[in-house]
Every structure is written in structure tokens, then in C-alpha cells.
N, C-alpha and C positions, 0 to 999 in steps of 0.2 A: 200615743206618739211612738213611732218606731225608732228603736235605738240601733245604731250601726256600730258593731264592735264594742270595745270598752267593757267586756264582760266582767273583768275582775273588779272594776270600779262599781258596776251595778250590783254585783254580789256583795261587795263590802258595804254598800249603802243599805242593802236589804238586811244584812246582819246587824247594822247599827240600829235600824228601825225596830227590828224584832227584839233586840236586847235592851233598848232604851238608853244605851250609852251613846249619846249623840253629842259631838262637839258643839259648842255654842256658836262657832263661826267657821265656815268652810269657804275656801276660795278655789273655784274651779277655773283653770286656765285652759281656754279653747282657742283655736284659730278662728278668725272671723268666718261666720257661716258654719261653724263646727257643731258638735253634738252636745253641748253642755245643757241646753234647755230640756231636751227629752230626758236626759239622765236626772236632772233636778226634779222635774215633774214626777217621774217614776218614783224617785226617792220619797217625795212628799205624799204620793198616793199610799206608799207603804206606811209612812209615819202617821198619816191620818186615817189609818184603818180601812183603806179602800173607798173612802168617801168620794162619790162620783163628781162632786162639785170641784174637787181638786183638778181633775183632768179638764174640766170645763172652764177653769181659771176664775171661778166665782166663789171660792171658799172665803167666808168673811174674815178668817184669821190668817190669810196669806196675802201679803201686801207686795206689790211689784213697784220697784223704783228703777227709773232709767233716765238718761239725759234728755232734757227738754230745753226749749228756748222760747223767748217771748218778752215783750216789753213790760209786762205786769208781774214779773217774778212767778211764773206758773210752776205747778208741781205735777208729778206724774199722774196723779189721780184725775187731772183734767183731760188727760189723753188716754185713759185706760181702755176706752171702747175700741179705737183703732189698734191699740197695742194687742188686745186680746184677739182681735180678728186676724192680725198678722201672725201671731204665735200659733194660733189654732190651724191656720192655713198652711204655714210652713215653719215649723220650729227651728229649721236650719237657716233662717233668714240672715242676710248680711246687715251690718250696722247701718249702711246707707239706706237700706230698704226700710228700716225703722223710721228714719227721719222723713222719708217720702210718705210713709203711711200716716204719720201724725202731723204732716204738713209743715215741717220746719226745715225742709231740704235747703241747703246752702247757708243756713244760719249757724252761729257758733253755739253749740249746745253744751250744757254742763249739769252737774248735780249740785245745787246751791244749798246754802245754809237754810233757806226757806224750806227746801225739801226735807232737810234733816229735822227741822223743828216740826214739820208736819207728821213725819213718821214717829217721832218721839211722843207727840200728842196722842197718836193712835195706839202706841204701845203702852201708854199710861193707863189705858182702859183694860178691863179684864177680857180674856178671850171669850168670844161670843159663844163658843161651844165648849168652853171649859177645858180645852186641851192645849196643844201647841199653838204658838204664834210664830209666824215666819215672815222674814223680810227677804225677798229675792231682789238683789241689787245688781242690775246689769250695768257693766262698765264702771266699776269703782274708780278707775283711773281718771274718770271725768269729774270726780268729786273735788271741789276746791278745799283748801286747808280749813276754812271756816266751817264748812259742812262736816269735814272729818273730825274736827275738834268737838263739834256739837254731838257727834255720834259716838265718840271714842269710849266714854265711860259705859254706855249701853252695850257696845260691842265687847268691851273687856269684861264687864260683870253684868250680864243681862239677867233679868228676872228668870225664875225657874220656867222651864219649857218654852224658852224663847230662842229662836234660831235665826242667825244671819247667814244667808246663802248667797255668795258673791260670784259673779261670772265676769271674768276679765279676758281681754285680748293681749294685754301688756302688763304682766304682773310687776315688772320692774318700775312701772310708772305709778303703781298704787302706793299711796303714802305709807311710809314705813310704820307709822303709829297704828294704822289699820291692818296692814298685811301681817305684821308680827303677831297679831292676836288670832290669826286664822290657821286652820289646817289646810295646807296647799295640796291640791290634786290636779295633775296634768291630764286633761282629756285628750286622748290620742286622736290625731287628724283622721279625717275620713279617707277611706281607700278610694282610688280613682273610680271604681264602680259605684260606690255609695255616693260620692260627690256628684257623679253624673246623674244618679237617681233623684237627688234632692235639688240640684241646681242645674238648670238647663241653659238658658240664654246667659244667665249670670256667670256660669262656669266657663262658657266659651269666651265671654268678654274678659274674664280674669286671666285666661290663658294668654290672650293678646297682650294685656298689660304686663303680665309676668315676663313674656317674651321680650318686651321692650327693656325691662330691667336687666334681663340676662344679656341683651345686646350691649347695654352699658358696661356691665362687668367684663364681657368678652373684650370690648374695646379698651377698657382700663388695663386689663392684664396684657393686652397686645401693645400697649403704649401707643394706641392709635387715637389721638385726641380728636382728629377730624371726624372719625366714625362716631365717637362718643357724642360730639356736638350735633351730628346729624340726627341721632336718636333724641337729643334734647329738643330739636325742632319738631320731631314727630309728637313728643309729649305736649309741647306748647300748642300743637294743632288740635289736640283733643278738645272738642267743642263744649263738653259738659264738665263743669267744675268737679262734680262728684266722681267722674272718671279719673281726674287728676289726683284727687284725694285717695281714691282707691288704689291707684298706682303706688302712692307713698306707703300705704298700709301693707300692700302685698310685698313690696320691696323690704319693708321692715320685718315681715315674717321670714323672708328669705335670710335676711341678715342675722336674725336671732338663731336660726338653724345653723348657720355658718359659725356663729359665735360659740354655740354649745358644742359643735363638732371640734372646735379648736380647744375648748376648755375641758369638756367632759363628754366624750362621744356617747357614753351610756345614757345620758339624759337627753340626747338629741332625738326627739320624736319627729320622724319625717314620714310623709305620705309614701305608701308602698311603691317601690320601683324608682325612687328618686335619689337614693344614696349615691349611685354612680355619677350623678351630676354634682351633688353638694360636696362630697368628700374631696375631690380634686380642687374645688374652689377654696375650701377651708385650708388646704395645704398651700395653695398659691397666694392667697391674700395675706397681707401683714396681720399679725395679731391685734394691732391697734385699729385696723380698718373697720370692723363691724360697729364698734362703739361710736367712732367718729361719724361714720356714715348714718347711723341711726339718729344722731343729734341733728345732722344736716337735713334728714328727711322730716323730722319733727318740725324743724324751722320752716321747711317748705310747705308743710301742711297748714301751718298758721298763716303764711303769706298768701296761700291760695284763696283764703277767705277775704283778702283785702284787694284793693284796686292796684295790684302790682302787675306790671307787664309779665305775662306768662312766659314769653320768650326769654326775657332777662332772668326770670326766676329759675327756669329749668336749665338755661345755659350755665348759670352760676352753680346750680346743684351738681350738674355733671362735671363741671370744672373742679369743684371741691372733691368729688369722688376720685377723679383722676389724680389730683394732688395728694390725697391721703395715701394712695398706693405707690405713687411714683416719685415722691420727694421725701 
């Protein structure tokens, strides 16, 4: 798997593997469609001594956990085939691509207590090859409190040579009881050139959705409510529900960048060439705006899953954003 950038992180992971001094839990924070999976797999290849089964995603002591959905309380193991195919085909996949690949598009996914019990049962057995056992957990922010509580002791005090490797898009949403036990590492966003190399049609679609959010922000700052509501209509007209959800996620990523620029610019990792856009926004928007707007977007994402009028939903969302800044 090709790794774009993040050379310091890759080097640090190689040193960990060579020295044997490996934290028991690591939280990788990536943007959706970012580069955490290639970095994680490269690290595990080093940790497992170059075993070729690691890169093929079939090593018996490496377990993959990800959000799933279904009426019979399914677990990730039931979807591992299409998950492997997707990860091998494009390790820079977007979250919504996973749900399409495993056949749960449009359903409310999560990591349940049933999943937690399943992985604890597997970890109760000795390692097949007598070495490291690893849990790669994608999107721990989708883990419900019951699942987190079931895993907490194992994450906090795992057996020897047991590693939890978590990949998140929203570290602030990961339950504190889990996040506080992890070493946090920020995976730098892809450069525009790398993004274009790994995401073709998806990248173009995301540009359109990001532009819609930028239109909303421009209208909010210009105190042009009519223009903002026109953008809300354009969002409501998106025919695919996953596009509407993707809009909320991309907008959330923008707001996190703005929030970090307001609080600590040194921690604001931004795609190359975008600082000229985000820095003026961070200065113009109220300090309270990003947090309030993120909460409103989270609420909108939940409502998209339900039979709520899309026009009412996005009109209300845009009106809230306008109010957060102008009142």
C-alpha cells in the first residue's frame, strides 16, 4: 500500500516495531478518505516481521472491527470479505464507500456490545503464531457506551503483546474512557496531488459538496440569509442520501480546522494551499461558532436517516448557522 507523506509518523512506527516498545493502544486521527490504513498496515508488517499475510489482510492474529448494521446484531467478521476487497483495492476509501461495499448503505451503523464481546472472545485465545495480537478498530466514535465499557479493561490493561490500533475521523466523539488510554497521532491530510491520485470521481464530488458549505459560510458572514437559504434548497435537492451525509461530514472537517486555527494554529493540519481560505474564516467567525455548528451538523446527520423533509431539515440547519454567527 502506497503511503503519501507522513514520513515522520512512518519512521516513528518503524522504530517502535524494531525496539519492541509499542504502546498498547494507538489512536490515529485521519480525515475521511485519508491515509491511516496504509500507515497502520505498514506498521503491522514491521511488527509482524514482514509476514506477507499482513499485507493481504489475512493474518490470523490481526482482527478488523468496523461499524455494521443489521437486524440480527451482526459483527464485523460477517462482512470481512467485502471489507478486505475494498481495503486492498483502495486503502484511501471514504466511510460511505465501506457501507456500500458491505451492503448497509443508508442504514444506521455502529459498533455494538455484541461486537465487543466477539473480539474479547477471540482475544481470550492464544495467538495463533505465538506473537502479537492486534485489533484494528475503524471509527471508534461509532462505538456505543455498552461496547466501550465491555472493551475498557482490555484496552486499559491488555495481555502482553496485544495492540489496539484505532482509526478515527472525529476524536472528540470517541468516548473519553477509551480515548484517554490511547496514544494520539494526527495523520496529516493528503496533498491535493495525492488526493487526486487516490480519489477520482469521489474527490470531484466532494469538491462540489465542500463548495456548497463554503457558499453557506460566505452568506452567513455577509448576513445574506436569502442566499444561505438558496444553498439549503440545493442541498435538499441532492437525490442521494449518502451525498447529504457526506456534506455534513465534509462541513464538520472544515469546522474542526477553523476551530483549531482559532484555538491553536500550530495543531491545525490543513491540506496544502488552503490556509489562505481557512485563516480569514477563523478570524471572521465567532469563537463559539464551530462548536455550535458541529452540534447542528451532527443532529442533521441523524435526521437524514429518518423520514424528515429534507427541505425543512436543511432550511433549519442553514438558519441555525446564520443565527450562531449573527445573533
